[in-house]
GUSE-145241 format. One line per 3 residues: their letters; for each residue x, y, z of N, C-alpha, C. Coordinates in pm, whole numbers. Layout:
GUSE-145241
A = X:Y:Z:X:Y:Z:X:Y:Z  ... .
//
This chain:
GUSE-145241
XXX = 95:-95:8:24:5:-17:100:121:21  72:245:-111:185:293:-164:110:424:-3  183:548:9:233:633:134:79:652:108 .
XXX = 22:772:12:-96:872:-53:-190:735:17  -231:656:8:-313:554:13:-378:562:172  -219:529:237:-220:530:413:-272:649:435 .
XXX = -225:792:352:-265:912:434:-408:924:399  -471:869:289:-613:915:283:-664:832:396  -659:698:363:-718:672:509:-683:704:651 .
XXX = -566:751:672:-585:817:855:-652:930:803  -678:988:723:-784:1113:763:-891:1068:744  -962:928:668:-1110:967:617:-1113:882:821 .
XXX = -1021:785:851:-1080:747:1008:-1075:867:1121  -949:966:1093:-985:1114:1183:-1111:1143:1225  -1124:1171:1079:-1267:1286:1026:-1403:1187:1072 .
XXX = -1409:1040:1087:-1536:974:1133:-1553:953:1272  -1397:950:1309:-1394:947:1482:-1434:1093:1550  -1417:1194:1440:-1465:1323:1517:-1639:1358:1515 .
XXX = -1690:1302:1405:-1822:1306:1431:-1838:1218:1503  -1802:1119:1515:-1888:1039:1626:-1831:1107:1753  -1760:1173:1804:-1728:1195:1930:-1845:1270:1935 .
XXX = -1855:1392:1861:-1969:1476:1860:-1875:1594:1958  -1977:1655:2066:-1921:1779:2119:-1851:1726:2233  -1843:1637:2273:-1735:1570:2370:-1649:1439:2319 .
XXX = -1535:1453:2323:-1412:1332:2328:-1389:1277:2451  -1463:1230:2483:-1484:1119:2611:-1345:1050:2644  -1259:1017:2561:-1140:915:2535:-1012:1026:2549 .
XXX = -1032:1168:2529:-955:1222:2535:-855:1219:2403  -886:1191:2305:-825:1122:2182:-711:1317:2111  -624:1287:2083:-584:1421:2031:-607:1448:1887 .
XXX = -716:1505:1914:-776:1519:1716:-798:1687:1741  -767:1761:1681:-773:1901:1664:-767:1926:1700  -654:1974:1823:-699:2009:1999:-687:2153:1967 .
XXX = -705:2226:1855:-668:2378:1816:-869:2397:1840  -938:2319:1799:-1074:2300:1825:-1145:2258:1928  -1042:2202:1996:-1116:2145:2171:-1047:2248:2264 .
XXX = -1142:2246:2380:-1066:2275:2528:-1108:2148:2611  -1080:2191:2774:-1081:2134:2862:-1132:2225:2939  -1229:2189:3066:-1246:2244:3208:-1127:2223:3274 .
XXX = -1100:2310:3373:-1168:2464:3353:-1106:2522:3327  -1186:2647:3284:-1153:2755:3181:-1045:2901:3284  -1090:2886:3400:-967:2923:3510:-969:2862:3672 .
XXX = -869:2847:3683:-829:2735:3810:-861:2769:3901  -874:2937:3931:-974:2937:4064:-1074:3064:4049  -1184:3013:4146:-1305:3102:4115:-1415:3109:4156 .
XXX = -1555:3219:4159:-1667:3149:4151:-1752:3249:4161  -1903:3217:4135:-1971:3316:4063:-1939:3393:3985  -1911:3317:3836:-1880:3361:3739:-1970:3499:3649 .
XXX = -1919:3559:3592:-2019:3696:3558:-1952:3705:3399  -2003:3687:3326:-1952:3715:3214:-2066:3782:3052  -2041:3892:2992:-2147:3919:2911:-2085:3972:2831 .
XXX = -2149:3980:2700:-2061:3998:2542:-2145:4145:2537  -2017:4170:2460:-2067:4324:2414:-1979:4378:2285  -2031:4418:2188:-1924:4513:2091:-1847:4389:2010 .
XXX = -1865:4283:2029:-1734:4168:2000:-1661:4121:2097  -1685:4140:2194:-1615:4110:2311:-1679:4083:2439  -1584:3982:2490:-1684:3878:2645:-1605:3974:2718 .
XXX = -1662:4032:2847:-1633:4113:2962:-1676:3987:3094  -1589:4013:3153:-1578:3886:3279:-1509:3982:3411  -1583:3964:3491:-1591:4035:3618:-1559:3967:3739 .
XXX = -1463:4002:3858:-1389:3899:3942:-1381:3999:4064  -1370:3956:4152:-1346:4033:4241:-1242:3943:4379  -1120:4005:4424:-1075:3928:4520:-1140:3901:4639 .
XXX = -1264:4000:4706:-1319:3940:4818:-1281:4053:4928  -1147:4135:4883:-1120:4184:5012:-1127:4289:4959  -1210:4368:4862:-1233:4523:4803:-1156:4589:4728 .
XXX = -1141:4531:4586:-1078:4482:4459:-1127:4411:4367  -1162:4505:4282:-1286:4384:4157:-1164:4475:4021  -1207:4353:3932:-1110:4301:3831:-1226:4292:3703 .
XXX = -1185:4331:3591:-1243:4295:3438:-1179:4242:3369  -1184:4120:3304:-1138:4053:3183:-1232:4108:3054  -1123:4106:2979:-1160:4200:2797:-1099:4058:2714 .
XXX = -1189:3958:2652:-1169:3869:2603:-1250:3864:2463  -1206:3790:2324:-1271:3777:2188:-1356:3659:2204  -1308:3540:2317:-1369:3441:2333:-1384:3455:2449 .
XXX = -1479:3293:2467:-1532:3277:2601:-1419:3153:2686  -1379:3111:2589:-1244:2954:2672:-1094:3085:2714  -1098:3191:2579:-959:3260:2643:-974:3306:2718 .
XXX = -1060:3342:2877:-1053:3384:2956:-935:3376:3075  -886:3233:3014:-786:3166:3133:-653:3227:3070  -650:3306:2929:-495:3345:2931:-517:3501:2928 .
XXX = -579:3576:2996:-552:3688:2989:-537:3756:3159  -438:3834:3169:-434:3907:3331:-564:3997:3340  -624:3974:3471:-770:4106:3507:-701:4209:3560 .
XXX = -800:4340:3470:-757:4440:3528:-808:4531:3643  -725:4565:3679:-772:4602:3813:-899:4740:3813  -1019:4738:3804:-1075:4891:3765:-1116:4936:3884 .
XXX = -1132:4879:4030:-1145:4958:4151:-1122:4846:4263  -1043:4981:4352:-996:4933:4480:-1085:5048:4586  -1150:4958:4676:-1193:5045:4802:-1112:5123:4849 .
XXX = -1138:5268:4894:-1040:5344:4949:-1013:5253:5104  -1113:5199:5167:-1111:5120:5255:-1104:5194:5412  -1155:5322:5416:-1145:5413:5502:-1229:5511:5554 .
XXX = -1310:5554:5436:-1443:5611:5444:-1567:5542:5561  -1636:5594:5665:-1730:5514:5732:-1829:5538:5598  -1877:5430:5580:-2037:5360:5512:-1966:5328:5355 .
XXX = -1810:5310:5380:-1794:5311:5235:-1790:5130:5227  -1837:5062:5120:-1834:4947:5095:-1684:4906:5058  -1674:4793:5153:-1481:4771:5125:-1427:4642:5198 .
XXX = -1554:4542:5245:-1517:4431:5320:-1574:4321:5229  -1506:4174:5230:-1613:4098:5130:-1720:4146:5007  -1614:4178:4960:-1658:4258:4793:-1684:4126:4715 .
XXX = -1794:4084:4706:-1876:3930:4647:-1933:3989:4502  -1942:3883:4391:-2003:3836:4288:-2015:4007:4224  -1867:4068:4188:-1964:4187:4057:-1995:4150:3978 .
XXX = -2064:4212:3879:-2155:4198:3775:-2135:4283:3668  -2078:4314:3591:-2046:4453:3487:-2176:4427:3402  -2238:4552:3346:-2350:4542:3267:-2318:4693:3223 .
XXX = -2360:4655:3053:-2386:4804:2973:-2514:4866:2971  -2553:4960:3036:-2711:4979:3041:-2703:5148:3006  -2833:5181:2937:-2865:5350:2905:-2712:5424:2870 .
XXX = -2629:5374:2804:-2488:5369:2727:-2385:5415:2844  -2381:5337:2942:-2297:5361:3031:-2242:5236:3101  -2139:5191:3192:-2127:5055:3227:-2173:5133:3374 .
XXX = -2154:4986:3437:-2174:4953:3558:-2152:4850:3608  -2089:4846:3736:-2086:4721:3775:-2146:4707:3941  -2251:4581:3924:-2323:4584:4083:-2258:4460:4170 .
XXX = -2235:4461:4313:-2169:4377:4347:-2218:4409:4526  -2169:4273:4589:-2197:4305:4764:-2078:4348:4836  -2140:4387:4934:-1991:4432:5037:-2035:4485:5127 .
XXX = -1921:4499:5242:-2030:4519:5379:-1925:4655:5423  -2011:4745:5501:-1930:4829:5546:-1795:4814:5702  -1849:4706:5735:-1785:4650:5838:-1681:4528:5826 .
XXX = -1581:4508:5894:-1556:4351:5853:-1611:4260:5957  -1689:4190:5967:-1762:4098:6009:-1775:3926:5952  -1720:3866:6028:-1688:3732:5963:-1844:3645:5957 .
XXX = -1945:3719:5974:-2043:3623:5994:-2125:3678:5865  -2063:3749:5796:-2089:3832:5684:-2253:3886:5693  -2322:3911:5791:-2433:3989:5831:-2468:4120:5787 .
XXX = -2404:4159:5711:-2349:4343:5660:-2391:4346:5544  -2390:4261:5497:-2438:4243:5318:-2503:4342:5265  -2488:4403:5120:-2558:4472:5070:-2558:4491:4935 .
XXX = -2579:4545:4854:-2568:4552:4736:-2548:4707:4671  -2417:4708:4643:-2326:4850:4573:-2364:4858:4411  -2337:4982:4393:-2331:4991:4222:-2187:5072:4216 .
XXX = -2125:5026:4104:-1994:5140:4096:-2030:5182:3896  -2000:5296:3908:-2051:5375:3765:-1915:5411:3716  -1900:5424:3596:-1742:5386:3497:-1734:5554:3495 .
XXX = -1592:5600:3500:-1586:5730:3477:-1578:5782:3354  -1542:5694:3277:-1534:5679:3075:-1608:5571:3006  -1574:5607:2943:-1634:5460:2820:-1578:5351:2790 .
XXX = -1452:5325:2856:-1364:5251:2826:-1450:5149:2953  -1445:4997:2963:-1509:4916:3068:-1408:4836:3129  -1287:4893:3059:-1164:4874:3159:-1132:4994:3193 .
XXX = -1178:5086:3225:-1128:5202:3275:-1138:5205:3424  -1132:5321:3503:-1175:5356:3625:-1361:5375:3656  -1360:5328:3814:-1530:5303:3839:-1563:5400:3955 .
XXX = -1634:5478:4006:-1652:5554:4152:-1779:5445:4201  -1752:5524:4291:-1874:5419:4396:-2021:5473:4373  -2100:5421:4335:-2220:5478:4333:-2348:5500:4442 .
XXX = -2280:5449:4511:-2380:5384:4638:-2434:5298:4665  -2488:5233:4748:-2576:5136:4761:-2747:5108:4687  -2770:5027:4610:-2829:4995:4520:-3013:5015:4612 .
XXX = -3015:4930:4691:-3134:4951:4761:-3160:5046:4872  -3026:5097:4856:-3056:5227:4940:-3185:5215:5063  -3086:5116:5151:-3161:5109:5283:-3114:5148:5413 .
XXX = -3207:5199:5484:-3174:5259:5621:-3174:5182:5735  -3255:5034:5678:-3225:4961:5772:-3142:4816:5793  -3117:4705:5859:-3046:4607:5830:-3099:4527:5717 .
XXX = -3094:4534:5581:-3140:4472:5469:-3073:4376:5406  -3025:4261:5462:-2914:4183:5358:-2959:4155:5259  -2858:4163:5191:-2887:4172:5018:-2729:4115:4956 .
XXX = -2734:4017:4882:-2589:3998:4762:-2694:3936:4642  -2567:3912:4538:-2593:3844:4395:-2718:3943:4312  -2711:4071:4305:-2827:4149:4266:-2799:4149:4109 .
XXX = -2872:4143:4011:-2899:4147:3857:-2987:4245:3767  -2911:4286:3725:-3008:4407:3638:-3109:4283:3465  -3251:4290:3546:-3335:4269:3408:-3364:4391:3361 .
XXX = -3365:4372:3200:-3352:4466:3067:-3438:4435:3051  -3564:4487:3007:-3702:4465:2924:-3686:4490:2777  -3780:4453:2694:-3770:4525:2560:-3859:4691:2553 .
XXX = -3907:4686:2630:-3924:4828:2643:-3832:4885:2715  -3739:4881:2746:-3644:4952:2785:-3627:5001:2924  -3701:4919:3029:-3760:4902:3172:-3644:4851:3244 .
XXX = -3601:4875:3372:-3508:4781:3405:-3610:4738:3579  -3534:4640:3618:-3580:4533:3704:-3471:4499:3778  -3405:4488:3933:-3352:4461:3978:-3363:4333:4066 .
XXX = -3304:4154:4041:-3383:4071:4144:-3211:4059:4216  -3238:3982:4310:-3115:3983:4425:-3164:3848:4545  -3087:3782:4553:-3123:3713:4700:-3074:3800:4884 .
XXX = -3231:3820:4901:-3208:3865:5070:-3255:3760:5166  -3217:3821:5300:-3232:3752:5396:-3348:3883:5496  -3453:3768:5505:-3572:3915:5603:-3537:3851:5743 .
XXX = -3464:3742:5779:-3432:3739:5909:-3325:3665:5944  -3198:3728:5960:-3080:3698:6039:-3079:3595:6161  -3207:3558:6211:-3184:3456:6324:-3200:3300:6222 .
XXX = -3249:3293:6110:-3307:3185:6049:-3179:3162:5956  -3139:3286:5852:-3041:3270:5749:-3114:3215:5587  -3255:3184:5603:-3298:3217:5485:-3261:3282:5407 .
XXX = -3216:3243:5263:-3229:3334:5160:-3317:3357:5059  -3416:3408:5018:-3507:3404:4916:-3509:3521:4796  -3587:3502:4707:-3579:3566:4535:-3623:3684:4553 .
XXX = -3620:3827:4582:-3648:3939:4558:-3624:3979:4403  -3747:4084:4384:-3750:4193:4224:-3792:4303:4327  -3767:4410:4208:-3820:4542:4222:-3765:4631:4083 .
XXX = -3851:4741:4069:-3837:4808:3975:-3741:4910:3998  -3663:4984:3882:-3531:5060:3895:-3589:5168:3874  -3578:5277:3932:-3567:5435:3882:-3475:5469:3797 .
XXX = -3339:5402:3844:-3245:5409:3724:-3166:5338:3757  -3057:5319:3669:-2964:5175:3676:-2889:5226:3817  -2877:5309:3899:-2798:5279:4031:-2921:5298:4137 .
XXX = -3058:5308:4125:-3133:5301:4235:-3301:5230:4193  -3319:5161:4285:-3429:5084:4294:-3526:5182:4367  -3691:5187:4315:-3792:5178:4347:-3830:5108:4469 .
XXX = -3801:5162:4595:-3848:5035:4718:-4001:5036:4738  -4054:5097:4704:-4188:5061:4691:-4243:4990:4635  -4176:4906:4543:-4201:4788:4424:-4158:4698:4501 .
XXX = -4074:4677:4590:-3986:4513:4662:-4077:4417:4652  -4070:4336:4611:-4159:4219:4599:-4066:4096:4608  -4121:3985:4685:-4033:3845:4731:-4132:3779:4626 .
XXX = -4049:3747:4488:-4112:3648:4422:-4095:3459:4459  -4017:3442:4530:-4014:3311:4579:-3870:3268:4689  -3927:3136:4737:-3843:3172:4860:-3814:2996:4874 .
XXX = -3659:2915:4894:-3620:2801:4953:-3731:2731:4985  -3840:2579:4953:-3928:2538:5019:-3960:2395:4959  -3835:2343:4847:-3854:2210:4867:-3706:2130:4901 .
XXX = -3748:1998:4862:-3584:1916:4947:-3406:1954:4900  -3461:1987:4752:-3331:2004:4700:-3251:2162:4677  -3388:2254:4773:-3326:2413:4786:-3274:2421:4978 .
XXX = -3328:2265:5026:-3321:2316:5187:-3247:2185:5234  -3182:2134:5191:-3090:1994:5231:-3010:2028:5357  -2919:2137:5261:-2841:2164:5370:-2885:2347:5461 .
XXX = -2903:2375:5366:-2963:2544:5420:-3038:2586:5315  -3163:2643:5379:-3261:2692:5260:-3222:2807:5202  -3173:2846:5055:-3115:2892:5026:-3159:2943:4846 .
XXX = -3194:3029:4801:-3188:3116:4672:-3128:3193:4630  -2987:3226:4591:-2904:3281:4563:-2839:3328:4401  -2776:3384:4343:-2713:3366:4203:-2857:3386:4115 .
XXX = -2932:3477:4173:-3038:3554:4026:-3009:3589:3950  -2989:3554:3812:-2949:3604:3712:-3058:3592:3541  -3060:3649:3490:-3159:3627:3396:-3128:3587:3268 .
XXX = -3195:3434:3229:-3117:3360:3136:-3165:3431:3001  -3298:3479:2956:-3353:3567:2890:-3512:3622:2929  -3513:3745:2880:-3615:3823:2917:-3685:3868:2783 .
XXX = -3854:3883:2814:-3944:3903:2689:-3917:3794:2554  -3848:3681:2582:-3887:3625:2472:-3960:3547:2451  -4027:3479:2349:-4099:3338:2338:-4201:3380:2444 .
XXX = -4238:3498:2438:-4331:3548:2562:-4324:3446:2718  -4175:3453:2763:-4119:3423:2853:-4003:3534:2897  -3990:3498:3046:-3881:3556:3068:-3826:3441:3213 .
XXX = -3746:3433:3203:-3648:3307:3289:-3504:3355:3359  -3554:3349:3516:-3469:3368:3592:-3385:3242:3666  -3266:3237:3623:-3186:3138:3658:-3139:3148:3814 .
XXX = -3121:3045:3943:-3060:3074:4043:-3035:2969:4090  -2936:2977:4240:-2826:2860:4251:-2933:2846:4387  -2941:2699:4407:-3059:2664:4544:-2954:2623:4603 .
XXX = -2988:2569:4740:-2922:2518:4879:-2783:2591:4936  -2706:2556:4973:-2597:2582:5065:-2457:2575:4937  -2440:2718:4900:-2297:2737:4819:-2157:2650:4839 .
XXX = -2142:2639:4959:-2031:2541:5052:-2019:2376:5003  -2158:2328:4962:-2216:2181:4979:-2239:2163:4804  -2190:1995:4789:-2195:1953:4683:-2333:1952:4635 .
XXX = -2458:1954:4679:-2584:2006:4683:-2604:2102:4603  -2555:2240:4584:-2560:2330:4580:-2586:2327:4369  -2722:2351:4333:-2747:2341:4215:-2814:2465:4156 .
XXX = -2882:2419:4045:-2926:2557:3947:-3094:2503:3954  -3166:2645:3922:-3299:2605:3919:-3383:2724:3852  -3472:2713:3802:-3523:2845:3752:-3710:2899:3835 .
XXX = -3676:2999:3755:-3786:3096:3794:-3884:3175:3660  -4028:3117:3638:-4019:3172:3476:-4162:3222:3534  -4144:3310:3429:-4315:3431:3387:-4304:3447:3276 .
XXX = -4461:3417:3287:-4513:3451:3134:-4625:3509:3068  -4633:3628:3204:-4724:3722:3176:-4707:3880:3171  -4608:3859:3204:-4509:4016:3179:-4529:4079:3372 .
XXX = -4587:4004:3393:-4617:4132:3570:-4499:4026:3653  -4429:4147:3672:-4305:4054:3714:-4281:4122:3889  -4414:4207:3939:-4429:4242:4065:-4539:4151:4163 .
XXX = -4551:4065:4062:-4669:3982:4116:-4624:3856:4154  -4598:3813:4254:-4560:3678:4333:-4602:3557:4251  -4764:3541:4258:-4848:3455:4160:-4820:3410:3997 .
XXX = -4706:3548:3919:-4661:3540:3824:-4543:3422:3781  -4476:3422:3874:-4389:3339:3863:-4391:3157:3904  -4306:3131:3858:-4328:2948:3854:-4169:2873:3868 .
XXX = -4158:2791:4001:-4025:2773:3972:-4010:2620:3921  -3925:2580:3865:-3902:2434:3842:-3885:2350:3949  -3956:2214:3934:-4018:2117:4014:-3877:2059:4088 .
XXX = -3792:2063:3980:-3626:1982:4013:-3580:2080:3988  -3401:2050:4012:-3309:2148:3978:-3282:2099:3868  -3225:2221:3757:-3197:2180:3622:-3074:2157:3564 .
XXX = -2967:2173:3683:-2833:2125:3682:-2809:2111:3776  -2710:1977:3822:-2704:1948:4004:-2557:1900:3976  -2555:1825:4108:-2385:1741:4095:-2397:1631:4029 .
XXX = -2289:1548:3994:-2307:1370:3896:-2205:1314:4035  -2159:1199:3991:-2111:1117:4068:-1956:1198:4037  -1928:1311:3942:-1752:1323:3946:-1744:1485:3932 .
XXX = -1904:1556:3910:-1909:1683:3971:-1988:1747:4062  -1941:1814:4153:-1983:1830:4295:-2038:2018:4313  -2166:2046:4321:-2154:2227:4388:-2175:2273:4240 .
XXX = -2252:2241:4139:-2257:2329:4066:-2321:2433:4037  -2289:2533:4002:-2403:2698:4038:-2338:2807:4026  -2370:2931:4052:-2341:3071:4024:-2308:3081:3886 .
XXX = -2420:3023:3804:-2413:3053:3620:-2425:3171:3575  -2349:3188:3479:-2384:3317:3371:-2438:3249:3209  -2452:3325:3184:-2528:3269:3062:-2524:3328:2918 .
XXX = -2400:3318:2803:-2400:3400:2678:-2381:3298:2558  -2361:3369:2437:-2380:3329:2326:-2245:3330:2286  -2212:3197:2229:-2097:3169:2114:-2065:3311:2047 .
XXX = -1950:3282:1980:-1905:3431:1947:-1962:3446:1833  -2016:3354:1701:-2094:3384:1650:-2236:3380:1623  -2275:3350:1753:-2430:3385:1811:-2482:3247:1787 .
XXX = -2428:3146:1789:-2544:3028:1715:-2568:2902:1835  -2446:2904:1923:-2491:2849:2041:-2469:2908:2180  -2574:2873:2258:-2556:2890:2399:-2510:2814:2478 .
XXX = -2396:2890:2553:-2316:2855:2699:-2345:2910:2791  -2346:2812:2915:-2302:2825:3059:-2188:2806:3099  -2137:2936:3179:-2016:2966:3244:-2042:2984:3384 .
XXX = -2019:2851:3477:-2041:2805:3617:-1900:2750:3658  -1933:2778:3787:-1849:2754:3930:-1902:2553:3950  -1792:2519:4000:-1781:2385:4080:-1744:2351:4187 .
XXX = -1740:2276:4268:-1625:2244:4371:-1484:2164:4281  -1420:2212:4327:-1240:2116:4305:-1253:1970:4293  -1304:1972:4414:-1334:1780:4431:-1418:1803:4549 .
XXX = -1456:1683:4571:-1616:1665:4648:-1536:1726:4819  -1600:1761:4866:-1595:1852:4978:-1505:1961:4986  -1477:2019:4858:-1360:2141:4849:-1459:2230:4872 .
XXX = -1561:2262:4947:-1656:2368:4979:-1680:2499:4893  -1544:2583:4985:-1552:2698:4847:-1446:2718:4778  -1323:2625:4768:-1240:2609:4665:-1330:2570:4555 .
XXX = -1316:2653:4486:-1421:2613:4318:-1311:2659:4180  -1366:2606:4062:-1308:2678:3967:-1419:2742:3874  -1381:2791:3784:-1521:2836:3641:-1460:2734:3559 .
XXX = -1581:2675:3484:-1615:2566:3387:-1709:2638:3260  -1751:2602:3130:-1801:2640:3081:-1864:2526:3001  -1943:2536:2944:-2022:2406:2814:-2144:2427:2729 .
XXX = -2181:2370:2603:-2304:2421:2553:-2459:2396:2624  -2581:2451:2571:-2632:2397:2597:-2770:2445:2556  -2877:2365:2549:-3002:2441:2435:-3126:2478:2497 .
XXX = -3201:2449:2392:-3307:2546:2462:-3437:2375:2377  -3510:2378:2425:-3627:2259:2404:-3765:2369:2318  -3863:2272:2277:-3944:2311:2231:-3999:2451:2266 .
XXX = -4058:2421:2447:-4128:2520:2496:-4067:2651:2486  -3883:2632:2488:-3850:2743:2469:-3729:2753:2624  -3771:2618:2687:-3722:2574:2823:-3551:2544:2808 .
XXX = -3487:2589:2924:-3349:2535:2883:-3303:2408:2915  -3219:2353:2853:-3157:2211:2917:-3071:2185:2890  -3001:2169:3050:-2869:2148:3066:-2808:2058:3028 .
XXX = -2844:1924:3052:-2821:1819:3060:-2705:1808:3160  -2607:1699:3197:-2539:1715:3301:-2364:1773:3271  -2338:1834:3392:-2190:1887:3408:-2091:1835:3357 .
XXX = -1990:1831:3305:-1869:1749:3221:-1766:1725:3293  -1736:1629:3322:-1636:1609:3366:-1502:1699:3361  -1418:1742:3441:-1311:1790:3391:-1240:1736:3340 .
XXX = -1133:1782:3204:-1038:1689:3177:-1117:1595:3020  -1189:1626:3018:-1310:1605:2883:-1287:1682:2800  -1237:1642:2686:-1227:1790:2522:-1350:1766:2516 .
XXX = -1387:1928:2480:-1504:1975:2462:-1472:2050:2293  -1563:2034:2227:-1561:2172:2105:-1555:2297:2156  -1493:2387:2107:-1476:2528:2172:-1648:2548:2109 .
XXX = -1663:2697:2216:-1792:2746:2087:-1727:2795:1948  -1883:2764:1898:-1874:2833:1747:-1801:2938:1713  -1693:2952:1640:-1696:3114:1607:-1565:3143:1651 .
X = -1491:3057:1751:-1369:3073:1860:-1299:3025:1756 .
//
């Protein structure tokens, strides 16, 4: 058999093998490695927030101690190779300044301006009972430029605990804020709240509505918690879907579920329906998947979830960042499948 025939057979075999493996190459065969990646896409991190804007992805993160960073990348999987840019550091001296336990910064582009929403304390409380939602406003048009503290989003004068706030931008231009709140610091149960926003900095406190509480076994087995509320899509197919993380974030039972609205009345608790089961949960190899964001591939043909999971069973808050493709069914509901184990070769997002 001459060399050309052997080469043709090898090429044919490889092409068939790629097709058979589909999106996941479970045998880790060295096939077209430039078109594949493996999780994690960041070795350390939690509560990933990533958005696309103007042909780039913007990934925001915090060191937890008063500094917030942004990564700008042309690809989803490329965030692991880019050094984060420091955009804000709390002065840490002024009374009333957000400076301790800076959690879950969310960068958004609203009304032609950049904003970053995050949770933080004004006192160093190891029990985290002083967490509130704050917002930074960009000083320039550059999302990687400097930011100034815009104040507390909820603008509360009482002890109103809040984390994981996200902005919902509706098709009519109106803005809503959804977050995780505790109404009783003795129980530490976390609920889902929503309110209409006066502008991107302040909510209308008269519209605050609790739309869901942790009541099902998979939300409560470790501690009754709903947090990480983030819009999956808004005013599409007659639906708005908010994804949230359920149960204790330090446990392997942390998972993702949904709240669905079909009548457009965001301030009516009966207009929201909770998923009966978690939509994304642990397997025998992946533990505590949650805290997710949802973006399109670079060519906008695929849907991707970016989430955190425990590095190993029982690792608690020692987590890393992962991503994989998901689909929508005929009812426009998300189908995530199972979280893929680390080290499995996956096809890169389309357009990377």
